[in-house]
PDB file with SEQRES, HELIX, SHEET and CRYST1 records, atoms N, CA, C and O in Angstrom:
SEQRES   1 A   65  MET PRO LYS MET LYS SER ASN SER GLY ALA LYS LYS ARG          
SEQRES   2 A   65  PHE LYS PHE THR GLY SER GLY LYS ILE LYS ARG LYS LYS          
SEQRES   3 A   65  ALA TYR LYS SER HIS ILE LEU THR LYS LYS SER SER LYS          
SEQRES   4 A   65  ARG LYS ARG LYS LEU GLY LYS ASP THR LEU VAL HIS VAL          
SEQRES   5 A   65  ALA ASP GLU LYS SER VAL LYS ALA LEU LEU PRO TYR GLY          
HELIX    1 AA1 SER A    8  ARG A   13  1                                   6    
HELIX    2 AA2 SER A   38  LEU A   44  1                                   7    
HELIX    3 AA3 VAL A   52  LEU A   61  1                                  10    
SHEET    1 AA1 3 PHE A  14  PHE A  16  0                                        
SHEET    2 AA1 3 ILE A  22  LYS A  25 -1                                        
SHEET    3 AA1 3 ASP A  47  LEU A  49 -1                                        
CRYST1    1.000    1.000    1.000  90.00  90.00  90.00 P 1           1          
ATOM      1  N   MET A   1      20.614  21.952   5.385  1.00  0.00           N  
ATOM      2  CA  MET A   1      19.512  21.137   5.943  1.00  0.00           C  
ATOM      3  C   MET A   1      19.712  19.699   5.445  1.00  0.00           C  
ATOM      4  O   MET A   1      19.768  19.450   4.240  1.00  0.00           O  
ATOM      5  N   PRO A   2      19.811  18.814   6.336  1.00  0.00           N  
ATOM      6  CA  PRO A   2      19.982  17.323   5.925  1.00  0.00           C  
ATOM      7  C   PRO A   2      18.739  16.804   5.314  1.00  0.00           C  
ATOM      8  O   PRO A   2      17.651  17.357   5.472  1.00  0.00           O  
ATOM      9  N   LYS A   3      18.931  15.664   4.568  1.00  0.00           N  
ATOM     10  CA  LYS A   3      17.941  15.027   3.922  1.00  0.00           C  
ATOM     11  C   LYS A   3      16.958  14.371   4.894  1.00  0.00           C  
ATOM     12  O   LYS A   3      17.354  13.931   5.973  1.00  0.00           O  
ATOM     13  N   MET A   4      15.666  14.306   4.511  1.00  0.00           N  
ATOM     14  CA  MET A   4      14.648  13.749   5.325  1.00  0.00           C  
ATOM     15  C   MET A   4      14.732  12.196   5.281  1.00  0.00           C  
ATOM     16  O   MET A   4      15.209  11.666   4.278  1.00  0.00           O  
ATOM     17  N   LYS A   5      14.324  11.504   6.241  1.00  0.00           N  
ATOM     18  CA  LYS A   5      14.405   9.990   6.039  1.00  0.00           C  
ATOM     19  C   LYS A   5      13.046   9.492   5.718  1.00  0.00           C  
ATOM     20  O   LYS A   5      12.058   9.975   6.271  1.00  0.00           O  
ATOM     21  N   SER A   6      12.962   8.500   4.803  1.00  0.00           N  
ATOM     22  CA  SER A   6      11.630   7.823   4.498  1.00  0.00           C  
ATOM     23  C   SER A   6      11.416   6.858   5.579  1.00  0.00           C  
ATOM     24  O   SER A   6      12.337   6.280   6.154  1.00  0.00           O  
ATOM     25  N   ASN A   7      10.198   6.706   5.830  1.00  0.00           N  
ATOM     26  CA  ASN A   7       9.757   5.610   6.808  1.00  0.00           C  
ATOM     27  C   ASN A   7       9.976   4.229   6.296  1.00  0.00           C  
ATOM     28  O   ASN A   7       9.383   3.873   5.278  1.00  0.00           O  
ATOM     29  N   SER A   8      10.774   3.434   6.917  1.00  0.00           N  
ATOM     30  CA  SER A   8      11.316   2.087   6.423  1.00  0.00           C  
ATOM     31  C   SER A   8      10.114   1.051   6.230  1.00  0.00           C  
ATOM     32  O   SER A   8      10.123   0.242   5.302  1.00  0.00           O  
ATOM     33  N   GLY A   9       9.125   1.123   7.124  1.00  0.00           N  
ATOM     34  CA  GLY A   9       7.914   0.241   6.966  1.00  0.00           C  
ATOM     35  C   GLY A   9       7.147   0.698   5.805  1.00  0.00           C  
ATOM     36  O   GLY A   9       6.663  -0.145   5.050  1.00  0.00           O  
ATOM     37  N   ALA A  10       6.971   2.088   5.563  1.00  0.00           N  
ATOM     38  CA  ALA A  10       6.145   2.526   4.397  1.00  0.00           C  
ATOM     39  C   ALA A  10       6.788   2.295   3.143  1.00  0.00           C  
ATOM     40  O   ALA A  10       6.086   2.136   2.145  1.00  0.00           O  
ATOM     41  N   LYS A  11       8.168   2.252   3.057  1.00  0.00           N  
ATOM     42  CA  LYS A  11       8.797   2.011   1.820  1.00  0.00           C  
ATOM     43  C   LYS A  11       8.500   0.603   1.284  1.00  0.00           C  
ATOM     44  O   LYS A  11       8.417   0.388   0.075  1.00  0.00           O  
ATOM     45  N   LYS A  12       8.344  -0.339   2.204  1.00  0.00           N  
ATOM     46  CA  LYS A  12       8.149  -1.654   1.909  1.00  0.00           C  
ATOM     47  C   LYS A  12       6.648  -1.983   1.436  1.00  0.00           C  
ATOM     48  O   LYS A  12       6.384  -2.937   0.704  1.00  0.00           O  
ATOM     49  N   ARG A  13       5.789  -1.167   1.892  1.00  0.00           N  
ATOM     50  CA  ARG A  13       4.364  -1.302   1.724  1.00  0.00           C  
ATOM     51  C   ARG A  13       3.649  -0.512   0.564  1.00  0.00           C  
ATOM     52  O   ARG A  13       2.587  -0.900   0.078  1.00  0.00           O  
ATOM     53  N   PHE A  14       4.271   0.562   0.180  1.00  0.00           N  
ATOM     54  CA  PHE A  14       3.653   1.495  -0.762  1.00  0.00           C  
ATOM     55  C   PHE A  14       4.556   1.624  -2.002  1.00  0.00           C  
ATOM     56  O   PHE A  14       5.781   1.560  -1.898  1.00  0.00           O  
ATOM     57  N   LYS A  15       3.962   1.796  -3.115  1.00  0.00           N  
ATOM     58  CA  LYS A  15       4.672   2.199  -4.395  1.00  0.00           C  
ATOM     59  C   LYS A  15       3.836   3.292  -5.083  1.00  0.00           C  
ATOM     60  O   LYS A  15       2.606   3.285  -5.049  1.00  0.00           O  
ATOM     61  N   PHE A  16       4.560   4.221  -5.705  1.00  0.00           N  
ATOM     62  CA  PHE A  16       3.875   5.244  -6.437  1.00  0.00           C  
ATOM     63  C   PHE A  16       3.708   4.939  -7.927  1.00  0.00           C  
ATOM     64  O   PHE A  16       4.609   4.415  -8.581  1.00  0.00           O  
ATOM     65  N   THR A  17       2.557   5.276  -8.424  1.00  0.00           N  
ATOM     66  CA  THR A  17       2.304   5.141  -9.830  1.00  0.00           C  
ATOM     67  C   THR A  17       2.877   6.290 -10.620  1.00  0.00           C  
ATOM     68  O   THR A  17       3.308   7.276 -10.022  1.00  0.00           O  
ATOM     69  N   GLY A  18       2.904   6.207 -11.990  1.00  0.00           N  
ATOM     70  CA  GLY A  18       3.462   7.145 -12.786  1.00  0.00           C  
ATOM     71  C   GLY A  18       2.698   8.560 -12.661  1.00  0.00           C  
ATOM     72  O   GLY A  18       3.334   9.584 -12.914  1.00  0.00           O  
ATOM     73  N   SER A  19       1.494   8.626 -12.317  1.00  0.00           N  
ATOM     74  CA  SER A  19       0.665   9.750 -12.108  1.00  0.00           C  
ATOM     75  C   SER A  19       0.743  10.316 -10.669  1.00  0.00           C  
ATOM     76  O   SER A  19       0.160  11.346 -10.329  1.00  0.00           O  
ATOM     77  N   GLY A  20       1.555   9.516  -9.807  1.00  0.00           N  
ATOM     78  CA  GLY A  20       1.588  10.121  -8.475  1.00  0.00           C  
ATOM     79  C   GLY A  20       0.648   9.502  -7.384  1.00  0.00           C  
ATOM     80  O   GLY A  20       0.768   9.816  -6.199  1.00  0.00           O  
ATOM     81  N   LYS A  21      -0.254   8.646  -7.811  1.00  0.00           N  
ATOM     82  CA  LYS A  21      -1.147   7.921  -6.831  1.00  0.00           C  
ATOM     83  C   LYS A  21      -0.265   6.919  -6.081  1.00  0.00           C  
ATOM     84  O   LYS A  21       0.891   6.710  -6.449  1.00  0.00           O  
ATOM     85  N   ILE A  22      -0.784   6.329  -5.079  1.00  0.00           N  
ATOM     86  CA  ILE A  22      -0.116   5.406  -4.202  1.00  0.00           C  
ATOM     87  C   ILE A  22      -0.752   4.137  -4.285  1.00  0.00           C  
ATOM     88  O   ILE A  22      -1.975   4.085  -4.156  1.00  0.00           O  
ATOM     89  N   LYS A  23       0.011   2.959  -4.512  1.00  0.00           N  
ATOM     90  CA  LYS A  23      -0.494   1.673  -4.631  1.00  0.00           C  
ATOM     91  C   LYS A  23      -0.304   0.945  -3.301  1.00  0.00           C  
ATOM     92  O   LYS A  23       0.638   1.295  -2.590  1.00  0.00           O  
ATOM     93  N   ARG A  24      -1.084   0.001  -2.918  1.00  0.00           N  
ATOM     94  CA  ARG A  24      -0.973  -0.845  -1.725  1.00  0.00           C  
ATOM     95  C   ARG A  24      -1.509  -2.187  -2.056  1.00  0.00           C  
ATOM     96  O   ARG A  24      -2.277  -2.444  -2.983  1.00  0.00           O  
ATOM     97  N   LYS A  25      -1.020  -3.000  -1.200  1.00  0.00           N  
ATOM     98  CA  LYS A  25      -1.705  -4.401  -1.201  1.00  0.00           C  
ATOM     99  C   LYS A  25      -2.903  -4.579  -0.287  1.00  0.00           C  
ATOM    100  O   LYS A  25      -3.014  -3.877   0.718  1.00  0.00           O  
ATOM    101  N   LYS A  26      -3.820  -5.518  -0.613  1.00  0.00           N  
ATOM    102  CA  LYS A  26      -4.956  -5.706   0.261  1.00  0.00           C  
ATOM    103  C   LYS A  26      -4.576  -6.567   1.429  1.00  0.00           C  
ATOM    104  O   LYS A  26      -3.630  -7.355   1.399  1.00  0.00           O  
ATOM    105  N   ALA A  27      -5.422  -6.362   2.537  1.00  0.00           N  
ATOM    106  CA  ALA A  27      -5.206  -7.206   3.581  1.00  0.00           C  
ATOM    107  C   ALA A  27      -5.948  -8.480   3.617  1.00  0.00           C  
ATOM    108  O   ALA A  27      -6.682  -8.769   2.671  1.00  0.00           O  
ATOM    109  N   TYR A  28      -5.819  -9.254   4.619  1.00  0.00           N  
ATOM    110  CA  TYR A  28      -6.620 -10.505   4.769  1.00  0.00           C  
ATOM    111  C   TYR A  28      -6.240 -11.628   3.928  1.00  0.00           C  
ATOM    112  O   TYR A  28      -7.058 -12.525   3.724  1.00  0.00           O  
ATOM    113  N   LYS A  29      -5.009 -11.666   3.392  1.00  0.00           N  
ATOM    114  CA  LYS A  29      -4.612 -12.681   2.440  1.00  0.00           C  
ATOM    115  C   LYS A  29      -3.498 -13.633   3.019  1.00  0.00           C  
ATOM    116  O   LYS A  29      -3.001 -14.503   2.304  1.00  0.00           O  
ATOM    117  N   SER A  30      -3.121 -13.453   4.310  1.00  0.00           N  
ATOM    118  CA  SER A  30      -1.995 -14.140   4.806  1.00  0.00           C  
ATOM    119  C   SER A  30      -2.292 -15.544   5.519  1.00  0.00           C  
ATOM    120  O   SER A  30      -1.491 -16.477   5.454  1.00  0.00           O  
ATOM    121  N   HIS A  31      -3.495 -15.614   6.195  1.00  0.00           N  
ATOM    122  CA  HIS A  31      -3.770 -16.847   6.813  1.00  0.00           C  
ATOM    123  C   HIS A  31      -5.256 -17.093   6.916  1.00  0.00           C  
ATOM    124  O   HIS A  31      -6.014 -16.195   6.548  1.00  0.00           O  
ATOM    125  N   ILE A  32      -5.739 -18.223   7.379  1.00  0.00           N  
ATOM    126  CA  ILE A  32      -7.092 -18.607   7.389  1.00  0.00           C  
ATOM    127  C   ILE A  32      -7.770 -18.457   6.118  1.00  0.00           C  
ATOM    128  O   ILE A  32      -8.795 -17.790   5.976  1.00  0.00           O  
ATOM    129  N   LEU A  33      -7.061 -19.214   5.019  1.00  0.00           N  
ATOM    130  CA  LEU A  33      -7.573 -19.112   3.801  1.00  0.00           C  
ATOM    131  C   LEU A  33      -8.568 -20.135   3.411  1.00  0.00           C  
ATOM    132  O   LEU A  33      -9.210 -20.024   2.366  1.00  0.00           O  
ATOM    133  N   THR A  34      -8.714 -21.135   4.231  1.00  0.00           N  
ATOM    134  CA  THR A  34      -9.603 -22.311   3.777  1.00  0.00           C  
ATOM    135  C   THR A  34     -11.102 -21.759   3.735  1.00  0.00           C  
ATOM    136  O   THR A  34     -11.884 -22.112   2.852  1.00  0.00           O  
ATOM    137  N   LYS A  35     -11.427 -20.917   4.696  1.00  0.00           N  
ATOM    138  CA  LYS A  35     -12.885 -20.530   4.728  1.00  0.00           C  
ATOM    139  C   LYS A  35     -13.262 -19.337   3.661  1.00  0.00           C  
ATOM    140  O   LYS A  35     -14.412 -18.921   3.520  1.00  0.00           O  
ATOM    141  N   LYS A  36     -12.187 -18.876   2.971  1.00  0.00           N  
ATOM    142  CA  LYS A  36     -12.384 -17.884   2.019  1.00  0.00           C  
ATOM    143  C   LYS A  36     -12.569 -18.371   0.587  1.00  0.00           C  
ATOM    144  O   LYS A  36     -11.831 -19.253   0.148  1.00  0.00           O  
ATOM    145  N   SER A  37     -13.507 -17.840  -0.139  1.00  0.00           N  
ATOM    146  CA  SER A  37     -13.743 -18.346  -1.499  1.00  0.00           C  
ATOM    147  C   SER A  37     -12.602 -18.010  -2.419  1.00  0.00           C  
ATOM    148  O   SER A  37     -11.859 -17.037  -2.293  1.00  0.00           O  
ATOM    149  N   SER A  38     -12.547 -18.959  -3.393  1.00  0.00           N  
ATOM    150  CA  SER A  38     -11.458 -18.661  -4.418  1.00  0.00           C  
ATOM    151  C   SER A  38     -11.563 -17.201  -5.036  1.00  0.00           C  
ATOM    152  O   SER A  38     -10.568 -16.489  -5.167  1.00  0.00           O  
ATOM    153  N   LYS A  39     -12.737 -16.843  -5.375  1.00  0.00           N  
ATOM    154  CA  LYS A  39     -13.050 -15.483  -5.849  1.00  0.00           C  
ATOM    155  C   LYS A  39     -12.469 -14.474  -4.942  1.00  0.00           C  
ATOM    156  O   LYS A  39     -11.739 -13.591  -5.393  1.00  0.00           O  
ATOM    157  N   ARG A  40     -12.757 -14.559  -3.677  1.00  0.00           N  
ATOM    158  CA  ARG A  40     -12.279 -13.572  -2.645  1.00  0.00           C  
ATOM    159  C   ARG A  40     -10.799 -13.595  -2.587  1.00  0.00           C  
ATOM    160  O   ARG A  40     -10.164 -12.541  -2.602  1.00  0.00           O  
ATOM    161  N   LYS A  41     -10.215 -14.771  -2.521  1.00  0.00           N  
ATOM    162  CA  LYS A  41      -8.669 -14.777  -2.504  1.00  0.00           C  
ATOM    163  C   LYS A  41      -8.033 -14.252  -3.727  1.00  0.00           C  
ATOM    164  O   LYS A  41      -6.972 -13.629  -3.675  1.00  0.00           O  
ATOM    165  N   ARG A  42      -8.643 -14.485  -4.795  1.00  0.00           N  
ATOM    166  CA  ARG A  42      -8.145 -13.980  -6.092  1.00  0.00           C  
ATOM    167  C   ARG A  42      -8.081 -12.459  -6.160  1.00  0.00           C  
ATOM    168  O   ARG A  42      -7.112 -11.845  -6.606  1.00  0.00           O  
ATOM    169  N   LYS A  43      -9.254 -11.869  -5.656  1.00  0.00           N  
ATOM    170  CA  LYS A  43      -9.431 -10.396  -5.565  1.00  0.00           C  
ATOM    171  C   LYS A  43      -8.397  -9.775  -4.544  1.00  0.00           C  
ATOM    172  O   LYS A  43      -7.864  -8.684  -4.746  1.00  0.00           O  
ATOM    173  N   LEU A  44      -8.169 -10.516  -3.491  1.00  0.00           N  
ATOM    174  CA  LEU A  44      -7.233  -9.968  -2.455  1.00  0.00           C  
ATOM    175  C   LEU A  44      -5.773  -9.967  -2.957  1.00  0.00           C  
ATOM    176  O   LEU A  44      -4.923  -9.284  -2.386  1.00  0.00           O  
ATOM    177  N   GLY A  45      -5.510 -10.673  -3.941  1.00  0.00           N  
ATOM    178  CA  GLY A  45      -4.084 -10.768  -4.520  1.00  0.00           C  
ATOM    179  C   GLY A  45      -3.807  -9.449  -5.346  1.00  0.00           C  
ATOM    180  O   GLY A  45      -2.639  -9.102  -5.525  1.00  0.00           O  
ATOM    181  N   LYS A  46      -4.823  -8.731  -5.836  1.00  0.00           N  
ATOM    182  CA  LYS A  46      -4.531  -7.565  -6.661  1.00  0.00           C  
ATOM    183  C   LYS A  46      -4.204  -6.378  -5.830  1.00  0.00           C  
ATOM    184  O   LYS A  46      -4.639  -6.223  -4.689  1.00  0.00           O  
ATOM    185  N   ASP A  47      -3.396  -5.520  -6.468  1.00  0.00           N  
ATOM    186  CA  ASP A  47      -3.136  -4.166  -5.780  1.00  0.00           C  
ATOM    187  C   ASP A  47      -4.384  -3.272  -5.976  1.00  0.00           C  
ATOM    188  O   ASP A  47      -5.254  -3.444  -6.829  1.00  0.00           O  
ATOM    189  N   THR A  48      -4.334  -2.319  -5.077  1.00  0.00           N  
ATOM    190  CA  THR A  48      -5.349  -1.207  -5.110  1.00  0.00           C  
ATOM    191  C   THR A  48      -4.617   0.088  -4.736  1.00  0.00           C  
ATOM    192  O   THR A  48      -3.445   0.122  -4.362  1.00  0.00           O  
ATOM    193  N   LEU A  49      -5.437   1.169  -4.877  1.00  0.00           N  
ATOM    194  CA  LEU A  49      -4.944   2.489  -4.597  1.00  0.00           C  
ATOM    195  C   LEU A  49      -5.259   2.878  -3.164  1.00  0.00           C  
ATOM    196  O   LEU A  49      -6.264   2.409  -2.628  1.00  0.00           O  
ATOM    197  N   VAL A  50      -4.488   3.676  -2.539  1.00  0.00           N  
ATOM    198  CA  VAL A  50      -4.663   4.297  -1.252  1.00  0.00           C  
ATOM    199  C   VAL A  50      -5.807   5.244  -1.388  1.00  0.00           C  
ATOM    200  O   VAL A  50      -5.930   5.950  -2.389  1.00  0.00           O  
ATOM    201  N   HIS A  51      -6.680   5.265  -0.350  1.00  0.00           N  
ATOM    202  CA  HIS A  51      -7.772   6.202  -0.484  1.00  0.00           C  
ATOM    203  C   HIS A  51      -7.310   7.679  -0.433  1.00  0.00           C  
ATOM    204  O   HIS A  51      -6.311   8.013   0.204  1.00  0.00           O  
ATOM    205  N   VAL A  52      -8.095   8.570  -1.147  1.00  0.00           N  
ATOM    206  CA  VAL A  52      -7.667  10.004  -1.183  1.00  0.00           C  
ATOM    207  C   VAL A  52      -7.443  10.574   0.167  1.00  0.00           C  
ATOM    208  O   VAL A  52      -6.507  11.338   0.400  1.00  0.00           O  
ATOM    209  N   ALA A  53      -8.405  10.156   1.156  1.00  0.00           N  
ATOM    210  CA  ALA A  53      -8.320  10.709   2.593  1.00  0.00           C  
ATOM    211  C   ALA A  53      -7.022  10.315   3.275  1.00  0.00           C  
ATOM    212  O   ALA A  53      -6.577  11.024   4.177  1.00  0.00           O  
ATOM    213  N   ASP A  54      -6.381   9.182   2.869  1.00  0.00           N  
ATOM    214  CA  ASP A  54      -5.173   8.776   3.515  1.00  0.00           C  
ATOM    215  C   ASP A  54      -3.846   9.086   2.771  1.00  0.00           C  
ATOM    216  O   ASP A  54      -2.747   8.800   3.244  1.00  0.00           O  
ATOM    217  N   GLU A  55      -4.038   9.723   1.511  1.00  0.00           N  
ATOM    218  CA  GLU A  55      -2.799   9.981   0.702  1.00  0.00           C  
ATOM    219  C   GLU A  55      -1.841  10.942   1.345  1.00  0.00           C  
ATOM    220  O   GLU A  55      -0.630  10.812   1.166  1.00  0.00           O  
ATOM    221  N   LYS A  56      -2.352  11.927   2.106  1.00  0.00           N  
ATOM    222  CA  LYS A  56      -1.490  12.958   2.690  1.00  0.00           C  
ATOM    223  C   LYS A  56      -0.703  12.228   3.761  1.00  0.00           C  
ATOM    224  O   LYS A  56       0.512  12.420   3.719  1.00  0.00           O  
ATOM    225  N   SER A  57      -1.137  11.469   4.663  1.00  0.00           N  
ATOM    226  CA  SER A  57      -0.424  10.849   5.702  1.00  0.00           C  
ATOM    227  C   SER A  57       0.718   9.955   5.233  1.00  0.00           C  
ATOM    228  O   SER A  57       1.817   9.867   5.780  1.00  0.00           O  
ATOM    229  N   VAL A  58       0.265   9.237   4.032  1.00  0.00           N  
ATOM    230  CA  VAL A  58       1.295   8.268   3.442  1.00  0.00           C  
ATOM    231  C   VAL A  58       2.399   9.012   2.752  1.00  0.00           C  
ATOM    232  O   VAL A  58       3.546   8.564   2.781  1.00  0.00           O  
ATOM    233  N   LYS A  59       2.115  10.097   2.149  1.00  0.00           N  
ATOM    234  CA  LYS A  59       3.109  10.998   1.425  1.00  0.00           C  
ATOM    235  C   LYS A  59       4.060  11.555   2.530  1.00  0.00           C  
ATOM    236  O   LYS A  59       5.255  11.746   2.303  1.00  0.00           O  
ATOM    237  N   ALA A  60       3.513  11.790   3.657  1.00  0.00           N  
ATOM    238  CA  ALA A  60       4.435  12.334   4.694  1.00  0.00           C  
ATOM    239  C   ALA A  60       5.393  11.375   5.161  1.00  0.00           C  
ATOM    240  O   ALA A  60       6.465  11.772   5.618  1.00  0.00           O  
ATOM    241  N   LEU A  61       5.103  10.084   5.089  1.00  0.00           N  
ATOM    242  CA  LEU A  61       6.086   8.962   5.430  1.00  0.00           C  
ATOM    243  C   LEU A  61       7.126   8.774   4.279  1.00  0.00           C  
ATOM    244  O   LEU A  61       8.239   8.291   4.482  1.00  0.00           O  
ATOM    245  N   LEU A  62       6.694   9.183   3.082  1.00  0.00           N  
ATOM    246  CA  LEU A  62       7.658   8.966   1.866  1.00  0.00           C  
ATOM    247  C   LEU A  62       7.922  10.275   1.241  1.00  0.00           C  
ATOM    248  O   LEU A  62       7.353  10.539   0.182  1.00  0.00           O  
ATOM    249  N   PRO A  63       8.756  11.153   1.807  1.00  0.00           N  
ATOM    250  CA  PRO A  63       9.002  12.455   1.219  1.00  0.00           C  
ATOM    251  C   PRO A  63       9.472  12.623  -0.170  1.00  0.00           C  
ATOM    252  O   PRO A  63       9.194  13.590  -0.879  1.00  0.00           O  
ATOM    253  N   TYR A  64      10.290  11.498  -0.551  1.00  0.00           N  
ATOM    254  CA  TYR A  64      10.940  11.464  -1.887  1.00  0.00           C  
ATOM    255  C   TYR A  64      10.194  10.563  -2.890  1.00  0.00           C  
ATOM    256  O   TYR A  64      10.783  10.231  -3.918  1.00  0.00           O  
ATOM    257  N   GLY A  65       8.905  10.135  -2.652  1.00  0.00           N  
ATOM    258  CA  GLY A  65       8.187   9.290  -3.479  1.00  0.00           C  
ATOM    259  C   GLY A  65       7.716   9.840  -4.738  1.00  0.00           C  
ATOM    260  O   GLY A  65       7.072   9.137  -5.517  1.00  0.00           O  
TER     261      GLY A  65                                                      
END                                                                             
């Protein structure tokens, strides 16, 4: 049986933590930043975890994660 391929887009967007959870970047930080507060932009720069309901579908894209 050949190896499964990881989804190339998902490889660039998600990282696994040591405990097996999945990290992601937050959206809405790429443009139209003038109307967003400094506090909001600062919080958007932080990584967060993928929601438990979405973990299964992300793990399917990254079989060797």
